[in-house]
Steps between C-alpha positions, in 0.01 A plus 500: 500500500561135589289318244628525141331671210393223260561584133321275250701531181872531432483718193642850458253664739512230766880484504536879511264511795696226678827688450345823623350336808834334577673840474255635757544204736153355438489119476336348194458177310467472121296214354561442128282252308771401252740224606794685345571855386577498127608798288183504287356789303663763283533878534384735770559870568532622859448872532697741722239532775526123553877481445534761778345248739727218379802732534403548867539121531855526358406330174637743242827309444309179440261672261797633304638147467183361344335790313530816290463857625242643263609832351217592262145406397366587153161456337468466122238412243498178295742658252748594771421871489568661839198604709651563844833441672607558858792420729444246777636432845807697599501664155155644580612650831420212738751408769485131398483323162222330315594137432406267216534143622431138425202426727626156596848622583355787704273262692786257558724781627232607751456138611875453542530820704200406715651156556830656611328738742197304621621139459243246610218758489458423125293188441427344158241248386228650723176628344254704704166321548306706755531706813318587819558789739405637837599824683832346605627364172442294187544133412567412137490152352746408226512193280847351445611367166445144628138579596543535874343793678678733739336759731713802590416774751607859445430860586359569153461341156609690189362358177775561244402197295453655158221558250343160586512584871339258746515772767303738279242234420451428871445869581290572190320183386267719292786656303437498127831332417763566241403734215651474154496810283528299179869580445746215454870543577792304357837538670854378481865589566805428289855614440482794259719785376483797732296800375494864614795461734389165640301652787179635340139383482280549192126454463378517141186418305148616425147437620517138374831366635792624705858390562682560829874437485776558756821337623483314832857377550846515350562280199774257414693781336525876547293547185199292611241496779250249627204677343140472610216548253121506526244506221144570607180537304126463540377154402160493671239728654539635854325266740533190281589178678868454572677285238693322780604544861716810539859399565858590402595169332252413222683444170410716200546454125629761256242392240223624731623861502718531190243729339532746789878500479489567126312827565808640667749662260758623746841632400660419836409129517385225264213382720443179300864400522507579871201279571622216283841505673327436834515142627197521730190712438245548776134595449248623751190722516515853640299468822410683816230496767254764613622713793373369831291698751740394776812284546522469877286297735636510851839330489488398134580716197618479138813621320623526140315311228272340757374850586525692173593304186533750217565499126876500430512848351698779659739253668321517834393156625817401685566858607165531672555170684830635632330823611233291674775322690666820617172652618394188687840438659518861625155479653562164667814646655308785665140388555305207649440232238135565425551877500795461263311279256202733496719806437686315221164430332404867529824621341582245232164376372373830348843578349528164323135501392568823310789337315292191415237725343758710314664189358164389365494799266857443388735665746776715349493291180184693410725747317542233230125447469437874487748549214372189318145635510607831343776387267457127425738514202776696670583870516755757393513687833368366831404855604246500214333195655518564876648784701785442748266609780237243393755218491659611826160502667463129426853378579589730787150490639530123538839535669348737752204268562728201557745695715819497288498848343846639436660691788659805345 
């Protein structure tokens, strides 16, 4: 292959694809709209099936420097009563860890590694405008930060340009757009005393509001961690108009969700104190898009959030983008371009569509809703509320669907 693969978007999916193509000797160019890569965002979990692909790129040591190997995940009700607990990563029998990370630091690490390995192939301040293709290749037009337009020829165009994807809009102008399910999310990260060994994740709440809390990096002392938290609750009806453009940087106010925090009476963390200790709070709506009937048109296809934005339950958005990258890179290494892109669509689109649909009904966090519907005021024994088999069917069934079930 002499012409490069053009990758529109230098996020997690686009950078992983670039690194995988480079490993296979396939030339590529990455076009990132932002003028600079900044460590924005808060926490993210990357599951073992995706970490396995990053390990193949020799990234485990770098992940260990910036993140936490997650040992355990527990679900509890709004009183902190245990519903379900399970080991994660290596502790669950996988050959690689699960990592909890600061999204911005993770993205920056990938950018730094890609810069080291691909050098001038990473281009910033270039936003995709449009593309055209013929049987021999594709030409994409990018707008520079100063307004000038650049046309670039390549073997294929991969739209990895996020939930607001220009590539997706060009392929599917009739697409219904971003859907909000009526749930608002408030997030932050702050230095906080370590809990449950300093390497565990807890999701607690009821049918009204939930808290997700987990450490994402070492703290200033051995007794603390940089701790990520999320509060999410329904504030509107599904299908209502979005309150604002979905992004990772809109500022939130504690006063707007204090009443949700006060519902949580948790023995392992003072949720109100945690939130009020956080310097920056971010707010955004829980959004996705309907699964598409196809991603690939000739020499153009989609990847990551451009292809399958999903609700952030089950910790699967970034993982699925990484799995997209592996599948596509493998196919491009062994098949003609158009054949590879068509096969990638056939393999990855149905798998991710199933996860999008599952996330819409709550993902594995549905164990909390189930228990809340049967025991809204708490319980004496969880087995009196839901059987282990019933809870396992929800949590482990999701793991199997998403491809990260424990390997024992």
